[in-house]
N, C-alpha and C positions, 0 to 999 in steps of 0.2 A: 505087141505082145509083151515086150519087156516092160512097157509102161504099166500094164495090168499087174505084172509080177512086182514091180516097184511099189505100186499102191498097196498091194497085198502085204508086202514086207513092212511098209510104213504102218499099216493098220495093226499088224502083229506087234510091232515095237510100241506104238502108242497104247494099244490095249493092254499089253503086258506091263508097261510103265504105270498106267492108271490103276491097274489091279494091285500092283506092288505098293503104290502110294496109299491107296485105300486100306489095304491090309495093315500097313505100318501105322496109319492113323488109328485104326480100330484097336490094334495091339496096345498102342500108347494110352488110348482111352481106357482100356481094360486094366492096364497097370495102374493108372491113376486112381481108378475106382477101387481096386484091390488095396492099394496103399492107403487110401483114405479110410477104408473100413478097418484095416489093421491099426492105423494110427488112432482111430477112435477107441478101439479096444485097449490099446496101450494107455491111452489117457485115463480110461476107467481104472486100469490096474495101478497106474501111478497116483491116482487120486486117493487110494486107500492109505499109502504111507504119508501123503501130504496131510490128509485130515488127521490121522493119528498123531503125527509129529507135531502139527500145529496145536492140537488140543492139549497134548501132554506137556509140551514145552511151555505153553501159555499158563498151564496150571501147576507147573513145577513138578510134574510126575513122570519124568523121563525114565525112571527105574522100571516102570511097568512095560516099557517098550522092549526090554531085554527078554521078555517071556515068549512072545509070539513073532515068528518071522514074517516079513512082508512078502507078498506074492510076486513071482517072476514068470508065471506060466505063459503069458502072451509073448513076452520077449523070447523065451525059450523056444516057443513054437514057430515064431515068424522072424527070427533073427536074420536069417539069410536074405529074405525078401527085403527087410528094412535096410540091411547093409548094402544091398544091391541098388535099391531105388532112392533112398534118402540122400540128399546132398550132405556134404561134410559137416556143416555146423549142426544141423539137427541130429545127425547120427552121433557125432561126438558127445553132444549133451545127453543123449539117451544112453550111450555107452558108459559115460561117467556116472550118471545117476544109478544105473543098474549095477555098476561095479561097486559103488558104495552100499547099495542095498544088499548085494551079496556078501560084502564084508560084514555088514550088520547081522545078516542072517546066520553067518557062521558062528557068531557069538550069542545068538538068541537061544533060549532054552524052550523048546516046544512044549506046549501043554499036552499031557497025556489024555486028559478028559476035558474038552473045551467047556463043559458046564461047570467045572470046579476050578477054583483058583488055587495055585500051589505057591503063591508068593511067600506066605509065611514059612513054608517048608524050605523054600530056596534060601531065604535069609538065614535060617537056622543052619543050613548046610554050607553057608559061605559061597554060594554060587554067584552071588551078586558081585563078586570081585571082577567079573568080566563085563560089568555094565558099561555101556557107552557113556561118555561124558556129555555134558550139555553142549559144549562147543562142537563136538563131533556130530551130534544130532542136528544142531543148527546148520552145519555145513551140508549134511545130508539133505535137509529140508531145502536149502538153497539149490542144490543140484537137481532135486526132483522138480522144484518150481521152474528152474531153467529149462529142463527137458520139456515140461508141459508147455511153457511159453514158446519154445522152438517148434513144437509139434502143432500148435494151435492153427496156424495158417493152412497147413496141409489138411488137417481134419475138417476145416471149414470149406475147403475147396475154393477159397477165394484167391489163393496165391499158389502158384506152382513152384515157388522157390525151393520147396522141400524136395522136389522130384528131380533126380539126375536127368540130364539131357534135355531140359526144357528152357535152356538159356537162349 
């Protein structure tokens, strides 16, 4: 009789352990899928400043970058998830890039009517005194590109080095 009870106890332990392991694996898989989706959205958001900075710096028109702020909606919405799941290197690169983007945005002068340019009015009023310099914008571009580079393996799902706890 005690043998039957022992086998029953072993069955409960093994069954509970297997259920726990399967649930843990499914949760990790869900976290990886969610992180991958958020990282892809973040890449789209970071691609905007990268394209605008590259174009304007290449053409020597960095003054126009002071007019419109860069977006930060995705990071604002998913910051906790990214901070929790990304490993240190990708997280630090994202944090640095967005810190610089926020600094830039604080000095940007938003357009009141996106269909009309107010660049001439701003020059007349002396608002361009807060323009970012070329060197600062090049540094911002490097930080954005560094963040995109660090996020790429996570977005592709080819490497889990960006996800905490997968070592």
